[in-house]
DOZA-907510 format. One record per residue (C-alpha): residue number from 1; y, z, x. Coordinates in nm, 4 decimals. Example, Ala and Ser with C-alpha at 12.3 -4.5 7.8 and 13.67 -1.06 7.14 Angstrom:
<nodes>
+-----+----------+----------+----------+
! pos !        Y !        Z !        X !
+-----+----------+----------+----------+
!   1 !  -0.4500 !   0.7800 !   1.2300 !
!   2 !  -0.1060 !   0.7140 !   1.3670 !
+-----+----------+----------+----------+
</nodes>
This chain:
<nodes>
+-----+----------+----------+----------+
! pos !        Y !        Z !        X !
+-----+----------+----------+----------+
!   1 !   0.6653 !   1.9059 !   1.9584 !
!   2 !   1.0346 !   1.8235 !   1.9455 !
!   3 !   1.1651 !   1.5479 !   1.7270 !
!   4 !   1.3640 !   1.3986 !   2.0130 !
!   5 !   1.0469 !   1.3441 !   2.2149 !
!   6 !   0.9220 !   1.1074 !   1.9476 !
!   7 !   1.2337 !   0.8894 !   1.9539 !
!   8 !   1.2055 !   0.8580 !   2.3322 !
!   9 !   0.8346 !   0.7770 !   2.3242 !
!  10 !   0.8368 !   0.4264 !   2.1783 !
!  11 !   1.0636 !   0.1388 !   2.0751 !
!  12 !   1.2901 !   0.2370 !   1.7853 !
!  13 !   1.4246 !  -0.1144 !   1.7009 !
!  14 !   1.0679 !  -0.2407 !   1.6553 !
!  15 !   0.9745 !   0.0628 !   1.4464 !
!  16 !   1.2707 !   0.0170 !   1.2122 !
!  17 !   1.2272 !  -0.3631 !   1.1932 !
!  18 !   0.8620 !  -0.3067 !   1.1030 !
!  19 !   0.9664 !  -0.0692 !   0.8283 !
!  20 !   1.2234 !  -0.3138 !   0.6853 !
!  21 !   0.9822 !  -0.6084 !   0.6918 !
!  22 !   0.7077 !  -0.3980 !   0.5360 !
!  23 !   0.9452 !  -0.2581 !   0.2720 !
!  24 !   1.0599 !  -0.5927 !   0.1334 !
!  25 !   0.7143 !  -0.7462 !   0.1602 !
!  26 !   0.5754 !  -0.4701 !  -0.0580 !
!  27 !   0.8609 !  -0.5145 !  -0.3029 !
!  28 !   0.7439 !  -0.8725 !  -0.3559 !
!  29 !   0.3736 !  -0.7841 !  -0.3480 !
!  30 !   0.3868 !  -0.5735 !  -0.6668 !
!  31 !   0.6630 !  -0.7697 !  -0.8390 !
!  32 !   0.4399 !  -0.8848 !  -1.1261 !
!  33 !   0.3834 !  -0.5231 !  -1.2342 !
!  34 !   0.7457 !  -0.4401 !  -1.3282 !
!  35 !   0.7831 !  -0.7865 !  -1.4848 !
!  36 !   0.4525 !  -0.7724 !  -1.6726 !
!  37 !   0.5945 !  -0.6517 !  -2.0043 !
!  38 !   0.8385 !  -0.9449 !  -2.0277 !
!  39 !   0.5881 !  -1.1974 !  -1.8893 !
!  40 !   0.3111 !  -1.0919 !  -2.1270 !
!  41 !   0.5487 !  -1.1104 !  -2.4235 !
!  42 !   0.6414 !  -1.4701 !  -2.3388 !
!  43 !   0.2866 !  -1.5806 !  -2.2568 !
!  44 !   0.1023 !  -1.3738 !  -2.5196 !
!  45 !  -0.1287 !  -1.1869 !  -2.2780 !
!  46 !  -0.3912 !  -0.9295 !  -2.3830 !
!  47 !  -0.4036 !  -0.5831 !  -2.2186 !
!  48 !  -0.6940 !  -0.6968 !  -2.0007 !
!  49 !  -0.5062 !  -1.0105 !  -1.8933 !
!  50 !  -0.1988 !  -0.8026 !  -1.8101 !
!  51 !  -0.4141 !  -0.5703 !  -1.6021 !
!  52 !  -0.5792 !  -0.8560 !  -1.4143 !
!  53 !  -0.2467 !  -1.0354 !  -1.3588 !
!  54 !  -0.0864 !  -0.7351 !  -1.1892 !
!  55 !  -0.4098 !  -0.6593 !  -1.0010 !
!  56 !  -0.4544 !  -1.0113 !  -0.8563 !
!  57 !  -0.1875 !  -0.9752 !  -0.5829 !
!  58 !  -0.3539 !  -0.6490 !  -0.4792 !
!  59 !  -0.6930 !  -0.8129 !  -0.4328 !
!  60 !  -0.5469 !  -1.1221 !  -0.2635 !
!  61 !  -0.3422 !  -0.9015 !  -0.0321 !
!  62 !  -0.6510 !  -0.6963 !   0.0457 !
!  63 !  -0.8565 !  -0.9972 !   0.1524 !
!  64 !  -0.5698 !  -1.1569 !   0.3432 !
!  65 !  -0.5207 !  -0.8388 !   0.5453 !
!  66 !  -0.8391 !  -0.9238 !   0.7321 !
!  67 !  -0.7011 !  -1.2676 !   0.8144 !
!  68 !  -0.3717 !  -1.1170 !   0.9219 !
!  69 !  -0.5491 !  -0.8535 !   1.1297 !
!  70 !  -0.7279 !  -1.1311 !   1.3195 !
!  71 !  -0.3983 !  -1.3164 !   1.3703 !
!  72 !  -0.2372 !  -0.9973 !   1.5000 !
!  73 !  -0.4964 !  -0.9667 !   1.7757 !
!  74 !  -0.4916 !  -1.3383 !   1.8632 !
!  75 !  -0.1231 !  -1.4274 !   1.8254 !
!  76 !   0.0297 !  -1.0780 !   1.8682 !
!  77 !   0.1906 !  -0.8927 !   1.5777 !
!  78 !   0.5388 !  -1.0450 !   1.5861 !
!  79 !   0.4256 !  -1.4078 !   1.5597 !
!  80 !   0.1669 !  -1.3241 !   1.2924 !
!  81 !   0.4333 !  -1.1481 !   1.0873 !
!  82 !   0.6734 !  -1.4392 !   1.1161 !
!  83 !   0.4102 !  -1.6804 !   0.9834 !
!  84 !   0.3397 !  -1.4516 !   0.6885 !
!  85 !   0.7071 !  -1.4190 !   0.5994 !
!  86 !   0.7581 !  -1.7966 !   0.5962 !
!  87 !   0.4649 !  -1.8360 !   0.3551 !
!  88 !   0.5984 !  -1.5643 !   0.1232 !
!  89 !   0.9491 !  -1.7112 !   0.1166 !
!  90 !   0.8066 !  -2.0552 !   0.0344 !
!  91 !   0.5903 !  -1.9051 !  -0.2433 !
!  92 !   0.8892 !  -1.7323 !  -0.4024 !
!  93 !   1.0888 !  -2.0554 !  -0.3917 !
!  94 !   0.8023 !  -2.2303 !  -0.5734 !
!  95 !   0.7842 !  -1.9528 !  -0.8322 !
!  96 !   1.1586 !  -1.9726 !  -0.8911 !
!  97 !   1.1785 !  -2.3509 !  -0.9218 !
!  98 !   0.8366 !  -2.4193 !  -1.0797 !
!  99 !   0.7000 !  -2.3846 !  -1.4318 !
! 100 !   0.5241 !  -2.0513 !  -1.4798 !
! 101 !   0.4131 !  -2.1100 !  -1.8369 !
! 102 !   0.0457 !  -2.0090 !  -1.8428 !
! 103 !  -0.1833 !  -1.7210 !  -1.7561 !
! 104 !  -0.3584 !  -1.9353 !  -1.4930 !
! 105 !  -0.0271 !  -2.0156 !  -1.3248 !
! 106 !   0.0545 !  -1.6456 !  -1.3044 !
! 107 !  -0.2814 !  -1.5770 !  -1.1396 !
! 108 !  -0.2039 !  -1.8500 !  -0.8845 !
! 109 !   0.1297 !  -1.6857 !  -0.8116 !
! 110 !  -0.0492 !  -1.3526 !  -0.7777 !
! 111 !  -0.2715 !  -1.4979 !  -0.5054 !
! 112 !   0.0333 !  -1.6315 !  -0.3171 !
! 113 !   0.2109 !  -1.2970 !  -0.3442 !
! 114 !  -0.0951 !  -1.1441 !  -0.1818 !
! 115 !   0.0358 !  -1.2784 !   0.1515 !
! 116 !   0.3195 !  -1.0269 !   0.1226 !
! 117 !   0.0660 !  -0.7474 !   0.0821 !
! 118 !  -0.0975 !  -0.8579 !   0.4072 !
! 119 !   0.2213 !  -0.7456 !   0.5872 !
! 120 !   0.0488 !  -0.4089 !   0.6152 !
! 121 !  -0.1829 !  -0.5511 !   0.8838 !
! 122 !   0.1177 !  -0.6591 !   1.0909 !
! 123 !   0.3774 !  -0.3857 !   1.0526 !
! 124 !   0.1464 !  -0.0975 !   1.1429 !
! 125 !  -0.0011 !  -0.2420 !   1.4666 !
! 126 !   0.3442 !  -0.3707 !   1.5661 !
! 127 !   0.4762 !  -0.0140 !   1.5518 !
! 128 !   0.1583 !   0.1678 !   1.6561 !
! 129 !   0.1145 !  -0.0053 !   1.9929 !
! 130 !   0.4447 !   0.1379 !   2.1166 !
! 131 !   0.3485 !   0.5055 !   2.0662 !
! 132 !   0.1107 !   0.7518 !   2.2384 !
! 133 !  -0.1698 !   0.9291 !   2.0476 !
! 134 !   0.0258 !   1.2467 !   1.9718 !
! 135 !   0.2920 !   1.0456 !   1.7867 !
! 136 !   0.0693 !   0.8037 !   1.5946 !
! 137 !   0.0927 !   0.9888 !   1.2638 !
! 138 !   0.4730 !   0.9987 !   1.2762 !
! 139 !   0.5147 !   0.6373 !   1.3905 !
! 140 !   0.2739 !   0.4938 !   1.1364 !
! 141 !   0.4158 !   0.7211 !   0.8690 !
! 142 !   0.7651 !   0.5799 !   0.9245 !
! 143 !   0.6458 !   0.2182 !   0.9411 !
! 144 !   0.4150 !   0.2751 !   0.6455 !
! 145 !   0.6996 !   0.4206 !   0.4381 !
! 146 !   0.7841 !   0.0567 !   0.3790 !
! 147 !   0.5643 !   0.0864 !   0.0734 !
! 148 !   0.8819 !   0.2252 !  -0.0871 !
! 149 !   0.9568 !  -0.1410 !  -0.1573 !
! 150 !   0.7280 !  -0.1065 !  -0.4562 !
! 151 !   0.9860 !   0.1309 !  -0.6034 !
! 152 !   1.2665 !  -0.1218 !  -0.5577 !
! 153 !   1.0611 !  -0.3723 !  -0.7545 !
! 154 !   1.0218 !  -0.1252 !  -1.0410 !
! 155 !   1.3873 !  -0.0224 !  -1.0230 !
! 156 !   1.5559 !  -0.3626 !  -1.0223 !
! 157 !   1.3127 !  -0.6306 !  -1.1457 !
! 158 !   1.3121 !  -0.5395 !  -1.5195 !
! 159 !   1.6932 !  -0.5184 !  -1.5267 !
! 160 !   1.7345 !  -0.8521 !  -1.3495 !
! 161 !   1.4784 !  -1.0051 !  -1.5842 !
! 162 !   1.6750 !  -0.8867 !  -1.8878 !
! 163 !   1.9953 !  -1.0355 !  -1.7468 !
! 164 !   1.8729 !  -1.3620 !  -1.5944 !
! 165 !   1.5165 !  -1.4195 !  -1.7165 !
! 166 !   1.2035 !  -1.3026 !  -1.5378 !
! 167 !   1.1439 !  -1.6298 !  -1.3505 !
! 168 !   1.4880 !  -1.6114 !  -1.1858 !
! 169 !   1.3950 !  -1.2726 !  -1.0374 !
! 170 !   1.1828 !  -1.4602 !  -0.7826 !
! 171 !   1.4935 !  -1.6502 !  -0.6739 !
! 172 !   1.6949 !  -1.3299 !  -0.6359 !
! 173 !   1.4228 !  -1.1917 !  -0.4086 !
! 174 !   1.4812 !  -1.4709 !  -0.1584 !
! 175 !   1.8119 !  -1.3120 !  -0.0527 !
! 176 !   1.6821 !  -0.9766 !   0.0804 !
! 177 !   1.3689 !  -1.1415 !   0.2198 !
! 178 !   1.5815 !  -1.3859 !   0.4184 !
! 179 !   1.7820 !  -1.0966 !   0.5646 !
! 180 !   1.4649 !  -0.9083 !   0.6538 !
! 181 !   1.3270 !  -1.2175 !   0.8276 !
! 182 !   1.6357 !  -1.2476 !   1.0481 !
! 183 !   1.6300 !  -0.8764 !   1.1343 !
! 184 !   1.2612 !  -0.9042 !   1.2212 !
! 185 !   1.3106 !  -1.2025 !   1.4527 !
! 186 !   1.6014 !  -1.0354 !   1.6331 !
! 187 !   1.4831 !  -0.6753 !   1.6739 !
! 188 !   1.1007 !  -0.6635 !   1.6582 !
! 189 !   0.9236 !  -0.6798 !   1.9928 !
! 190 !   0.5553 !  -0.6834 !   2.0854 !
! 191 !   0.4434 !  -0.3834 !   2.2905 !
! 192 !   0.3330 !  -0.4439 !   2.6495 !
! 193 !  -0.0280 !  -0.3858 !   2.7410 !
! 194 !  -0.1760 !  -0.5044 !   2.4125 !
! 195 !  -0.5571 !  -0.5381 !   2.4193 !
! 196 !  -0.6793 !  -0.8936 !   2.4915 !
! 197 !  -0.7930 !  -1.1060 !   2.1941 !
! 198 !  -1.1588 !  -1.0788 !   2.1012 !
! 199 !  -1.4054 !  -1.3470 !   2.0003 !
! 200 !  -1.4350 !  -1.3756 !   1.6232 !
! 201 !  -1.7873 !  -1.2336 !   1.6244 !
! 202 !  -1.6590 !  -0.9148 !   1.7881 !
! 203 !  -1.4638 !  -0.8284 !   1.4748 !
! 204 !  -1.7919 !  -0.7906 !   1.2909 !
! 205 !  -1.9047 !  -0.5349 !   1.5475 !
! 206 !  -1.6520 !  -0.2851 !   1.4140 !
! 207 !  -1.8316 !  -0.2907 !   1.0800 !
! 208 !  -2.1481 !  -0.1690 !   1.2525 !
! 209 !  -1.9694 !   0.1608 !   1.3117 !
! 210 !  -2.0138 !   0.3900 !   1.0106 !
! 211 !  -1.6751 !   0.5523 !   1.0778 !
! 212 !  -1.5085 !   0.2204 !   0.9935 !
! 213 !  -1.6679 !   0.2330 !   0.6494 !
! 214 !  -1.5619 !   0.5927 !   0.5978 !
! 215 !  -1.2003 !   0.5108 !   0.6762 !
! 216 !  -1.2133 !   0.2109 !   0.4454 !
! 217 !  -1.3422 !   0.4287 !   0.1619 !
! 218 !  -1.0906 !   0.7074 !   0.2238 !
! 219 !  -0.7999 !   0.4637 !   0.2182 !
! 220 !  -0.9313 !   0.2786 !  -0.0871 !
! 221 !  -0.8675 !   0.6020 !  -0.2757 !
! 222 !  -0.5319 !   0.7094 !  -0.1301 !
! 223 !  -0.3633 !   0.3706 !  -0.1033 !
! 224 !  -0.5655 !   0.2246 !  -0.3881 !
! 225 !  -0.4318 !   0.4963 !  -0.6152 !
! 226 !  -0.0770 !   0.4425 !  -0.4918 !
! 227 !  -0.0708 !   0.0620 !  -0.5199 !
! 228 !  -0.2712 !   0.0517 !  -0.8423 !
! 229 !  -0.0319 !   0.2916 !  -1.0130 !
! 230 !   0.2730 !   0.1168 !  -0.8670 !
! 231 !   0.1559 !  -0.2072 !  -1.0281 !
! 232 !   0.0478 !  -0.0539 !  -1.3595 !
! 233 !   0.2838 !   0.2280 !  -1.4542 !
! 234 !   0.5524 !   0.0044 !  -1.6064 !
! 235 !   0.2884 !  -0.1332 !  -1.8438 !
! 236 !   0.1529 !   0.2194 !  -1.8994 !
! 237 !   0.4876 !   0.3755 !  -1.9940 !
! 238 !   0.5728 !   0.0797 !  -2.2183 !
! 239 !   0.2369 !   0.0810 !  -2.3974 !
! 240 !   0.1694 !   0.4550 !  -2.4082 !
! 241 !   0.5178 !   0.5805 !  -2.4986 !
! 242 !   0.6983 !   0.2731 !  -2.6328 !
! 243 !   0.9613 !   0.2748 !  -2.3580 !
! 244 !   1.1664 !  -0.0388 !  -2.2972 !
! 245 !   1.0750 !  -0.2454 !  -1.9876 !
! 246 !   1.3902 !  -0.1241 !  -1.8082 !
! 247 !   1.3302 !   0.2448 !  -1.8850 !
! 248 !   0.9612 !   0.2107 !  -1.7996 !
! 249 !   1.0682 !   0.0543 !  -1.4702 !
! 250 !   1.2949 !   0.3493 !  -1.3934 !
! 251 !   1.0151 !   0.5937 !  -1.4671 !
! 252 !   0.7793 !   0.3934 !  -1.2466 !
! 253 !   1.0348 !   0.3818 !  -0.9651 !
! 254 !   1.0590 !   0.7623 !  -0.9682 !
! 255 !   0.6826 !   0.7901 !  -0.9261 !
! 256 !   0.6640 !   0.5246 !  -0.6555 !
! 257 !   0.9572 !   0.6615 !  -0.4549 !
! 258 !   0.7789 !   0.9962 !  -0.4450 !
! 259 !   0.4580 !   0.8442 !  -0.3099 !
! 260 !   0.6252 !   0.6217 !  -0.0529 !
! 261 !   0.8826 !   0.8621 !   0.0873 !
! 262 !   0.6242 !   1.1285 !   0.1676 !
! 263 !   0.4064 !   0.8924 !   0.3695 !
! 264 !   0.5934 !   0.9814 !   0.6923 !
! 265 !   0.5565 !   1.3466 !   0.5943 !
! 266 !   0.1825 !   1.2944 !   0.5679 !
! 267 !   0.1775 !   1.1571 !   0.9207 !
! 268 !   0.3954 !   1.4396 !   1.0550 !
! 269 !   0.1881 !   1.7099 !   0.8840 !
! 270 !  -0.1309 !   1.5479 !   1.0142 !
! 271 !   0.0126 !   1.5422 !   1.3675 !
! 272 !   0.0801 !   1.9159 !   1.3378 !
! 273 !  -0.2247 !   2.0556 !   1.1561 !
! 274 !  -0.4749 !   1.7685 !   1.1812 !
! 275 !  -0.5481 !   1.4652 !   0.9682 !
! 276 !  -0.8735 !   1.5998 !   0.8234 !
! 277 !  -0.7197 !   1.9188 !   0.6886 !
! 278 !  -0.4216 !   1.7307 !   0.5460 !
! 279 !  -0.6348 !   1.4637 !   0.3817 !
! 280 !  -0.8769 !   1.7153 !   0.2312 !
! 281 !  -0.5979 !   1.9026 !   0.0540 !
! 282 !  -0.4441 !   1.5791 !  -0.0707 !
! 283 !  -0.7725 !   1.4665 !  -0.2296 !
! 284 !  -0.7958 !   1.7938 !  -0.4203 !
! 285 !  -0.4420 !   1.7595 !  -0.5551 !
! 286 !  -0.4723 !   1.3876 !  -0.6330 !
! 287 !  -0.7946 !   1.4409 !  -0.8302 !
! 288 !  -0.6368 !   1.7273 !  -1.0243 !
! 289 !  -0.3205 !   1.5405 !  -1.1245 !
! 290 !  -0.4989 !   1.2146 !  -1.2089 !
! 291 !  -0.7376 !   1.4044 !  -1.4339 !
! 292 !  -0.4450 !   1.5769 !  -1.6085 !
! 293 !  -0.2809 !   1.2360 !  -1.6566 !
! 294 !  -0.6010 !   1.1025 !  -1.8090 !
! 295 !  -0.5778 !   1.3506 !  -2.0953 !
! 296 !  -0.2914 !   1.1488 !  -2.2485 !
! 297 !   0.0128 !   1.3742 !  -2.2220 !
! 298 !   0.2268 !   1.3948 !  -2.5324 !
! 299 !   0.5664 !   1.3194 !  -2.3758 !
! 300 !   0.6774 !   1.0531 !  -2.1290 !
! 301 !   0.8759 !   1.3150 !  -1.9366 !
! 302 !   0.5659 !   1.5247 !  -1.8753 !
! 303 !   0.3711 !   1.2133 !  -1.7757 !
! 304 !   0.6374 !   1.1273 !  -1.5166 !
! 305 !   0.6107 !   1.4751 !  -1.3650 !
! 306 !   0.2313 !   1.4528 !  -1.3377 !
! 307 !   0.2342 !   1.0999 !  -1.1964 !
! 308 !   0.5027 !   1.1983 !  -0.9439 !
! 309 !   0.2800 !   1.4843 !  -0.8270 !
! 310 !  -0.0190 !   1.2499 !  -0.8088 !
! 311 !   0.1823 !   0.9970 !  -0.6075 !
! 312 !   0.3071 !   1.2701 !  -0.3728 !
! 313 !  -0.0550 !   1.3593 !  -0.3021 !
! 314 !  -0.1690 !   0.9998 !  -0.2564 !
! 315 !   0.1311 !   0.9087 !  -0.0400 !
! 316 !   0.0772 !   1.2058 !   0.1895 !
! 317 !  -0.2895 !   1.1097 !   0.2093 !
! 318 !  -0.1933 !   0.7569 !   0.3184 !
! 319 !  -0.0043 !   0.9004 !   0.6149 !
! 320 !  -0.2930 !   1.1296 !   0.7039 !
! 321 !  -0.5508 !   0.8483 !   0.7073 !
! 322 !  -0.3420 !   0.6504 !   0.9524 !
! 323 !  -0.2963 !   0.9474 !   1.1772 !
! 324 !  -0.6741 !   0.9420 !   1.2206 !
! 325 !  -0.7495 !   0.5691 !   1.2447 !
! 326 !  -0.5679 !   0.5013 !   1.5786 !
! 327 !  -0.7421 !   0.7997 !   1.7398 !
! 328 !  -1.0841 !   0.6576 !   1.6587 !
! 329 !  -1.0152 !   0.2837 !   1.6944 !
! 330 !  -0.7178 !   0.2509 !   1.9280 !
! 331 !  -0.8482 !  -0.0626 !   2.1025 !
! 332 !  -0.9373 !  -0.2221 !   1.7688 !
! 333 !  -0.6246 !  -0.1100 !   1.5828 !
! 334 !  -0.5359 !  -0.4651 !   1.4738 !
! 335 !  -0.8653 !  -0.5452 !   1.3053 !
! 336 !  -0.9092 !  -0.1887 !   1.1761 !
! 337 !  -0.5654 !  -0.1944 !   1.0176 !
! 338 !  -0.6711 !  -0.5146 !   0.8451 !
! 339 !  -1.0056 !  -0.3745 !   0.7301 !
! 340 !  -0.8748 !  -0.0371 !   0.6169 !
! 341 !  -0.5751 !  -0.2020 !   0.4538 !
! 342 !  -0.8087 !  -0.4438 !   0.2792 !
! 343 !  -1.0037 !  -0.1529 !   0.1358 !
! 344 !  -0.6805 !   0.0033 !   0.0126 !
! 345 !  -0.5903 !  -0.3179 !  -0.1663 !
! 346 !  -0.9361 !  -0.3401 !  -0.3226 !
! 347 !  -0.8937 !   0.0153 !  -0.4510 !
! 348 !  -0.5585 !  -0.0818 !  -0.6019 !
! 349 !  -0.7116 !  -0.3899 !  -0.7639 !
! 350 !  -0.9870 !  -0.1775 !  -0.9140 !
! 351 !  -0.7478 !   0.0808 !  -1.0572 !
! 352 !  -0.4969 !  -0.1702 !  -1.1981 !
! 353 !  -0.7607 !  -0.3942 !  -1.3563 !
! 354 !  -0.9696 !  -0.1033 !  -1.4859 !
! 355 !  -0.6670 !   0.0447 !  -1.6633 !
! 356 !  -0.6153 !  -0.2856 !  -1.8437 !
! 357 !  -0.9798 !  -0.3120 !  -1.9460 !
! 358 !  -0.9890 !   0.0555 !  -2.0419 !
! 359 !  -0.6937 !   0.0028 !  -2.2754 !
! 360 !  -0.8435 !  -0.3102 !  -2.4315 !
! 361 !  -1.1952 !  -0.1725 !  -2.4799 !
! 362 !  -1.1302 !   0.1923 !  -2.5713 !
! 363 !  -0.7686 !   0.1814 !  -2.6891 !
! 364 !  -0.6520 !   0.4251 !  -2.4213 !
! 365 !  -0.6170 !   0.4580 !  -2.0430 !
! 366 !  -0.8232 !   0.7786 !  -2.0226 !
! 367 !  -1.1449 !   0.6258 !  -1.8898 !
! 368 !  -0.9734 !   0.4326 !  -1.6100 !
! 369 !  -0.7778 !   0.7355 !  -1.4858 !
! 370 !  -1.0772 !   0.9698 !  -1.5142 !
! 371 !  -1.2994 !   0.7424 !  -1.3048 !
! 372 !  -1.0380 !   0.7179 !  -1.0317 !
! 373 !  -0.9960 !   1.0965 !  -1.0284 !
! 374 !  -1.3730 !   1.1159 !  -0.9764 !
! 375 !  -1.3403 !   0.8795 !  -0.6780 !
! 376 !  -1.0931 !   1.1215 !  -0.5183 !
! 377 !  -1.3493 !   1.4005 !  -0.5568 !
! 378 !  -1.6165 !   1.1781 !  -0.4029 !
! 379 !  -1.3854 !   1.1018 !  -0.1082 !
! 380 !  -1.3367 !   1.4758 !  -0.0536 !
! 381 !  -1.7135 !   1.5255 !  -0.0447 !
! 382 !  -1.7487 !   1.2438 !   0.2095 !
! 383 !  -1.4713 !   1.3792 !   0.4317 !
! 384 !  -1.6300 !   1.7242 !   0.4248 !
! 385 !  -1.9597 !   1.5679 !   0.5373 !
! 386 !  -1.8165 !   1.3891 !   0.8439 !
! 387 !  -1.5448 !   1.6260 !   0.9643 !
! 388 !  -1.7756 !   1.8349 !   1.1839 !
! 389 !  -1.9015 !   1.5317 !   1.3735 !
! 390 !  -1.5527 !   1.3859 !   1.4102 !
! 391 !  -1.4100 !   1.7078 !   1.5545 !
! 392 !  -1.6864 !   1.7400 !   1.8119 !
! 393 !  -1.6942 !   1.3748 !   1.9269 !
! 394 !  -1.3933 !   1.1388 !   1.9335 !
! 395 !  -1.1642 !   1.4044 !   1.7872 !
! 396 !  -1.2451 !   1.6756 !   2.0398 !
! 397 !  -0.9798 !   1.8149 !   2.2741 !
! 398 !  -1.1567 !   1.6449 !   2.5635 !
! 399 !  -1.1100 !   1.3021 !   2.4034 !
! 400 !  -0.7583 !   1.3129 !   2.2612 !
! 401 !  -0.4348 !   1.5126 !   2.2729 !
! 402 !  -0.3854 !   1.4656 !   1.8985 !
! 403 !  -0.4940 !   1.7200 !   1.6379 !
! 404 !  -0.7821 !   1.5948 !   1.4243 !
+-----+----------+----------+----------+
</nodes>
């Protein structure tokens, strides 16, 4: 497969606009994580409250992905995305100009920021519908690399908070989001031949298919690990190693960049050797590195190395999952992107909140990281159980040109 054939296969302006929209939406989605150290100092939050505060946008985004997936199929992706961006921009303006002086107010903001996390259910179908089966992994890998926005949040938010105050960071975010909105309106285009909208009850039919549940579980581990760590690592490095919020943010950004930039690689590798093989290997590596991290490494430098390796594994796994999903549910890609994305957000909520509770109850993060490593092992067992059936049914050479 030549690289040039991919760029001729779809609509590049839409692909890149999807990436840009997704990137900045994710930057906003996890913004409370990099700011959590300064926010918790001002508001006097406990470790468990910090964990729940940074996890709330993940859960809200997860649930709203279903809503956005429905809107994608009924209004088409571009219009659904525009509505979501307007809501996010309005929420940031409220956060900037309002009075965020209580834990409850921060939870409310977390729910509103969840709309940004729902961008996942728009950006991926918007890009996916332009590309044939053999290029799905690459296309969705590029669009999905927008989760690199989580690294920008970790890189810049703590520094801006030190200079201008953490509440003013929400105002600064309005500038890039406004630019992304204009780019999206000008360059994004809905693909022709989109499937007709379904009745609401038909969306429930997808959940009768056990493969839908498998994909939701697999992604709850890969993306759940990625988003949960992206939201929590600034707190982790500050609490575990006494790093300043800015330095902890830099360390977090290194980990998140690793996980986000390899997502396209995960899609490309899956296109070449098959999504099942790629995902299986990534679960092994993710479980290994998360377990090593759970032992409480002595130096922050060593912890960064291990978390970077874990994020590389999880990010590659994210790309591999979404090489498989369009092969199995091409006609239902809108609602499946919402459902699978929802599961990923739920996984992130679980990891971020469990790390906070683990720290408060046991005094360390070991239990939270160990349990998530065990989930990666469980996902590997599940994938091993279904791969034979997948390769002989919808993934057979007679059914698709893509490698499964």
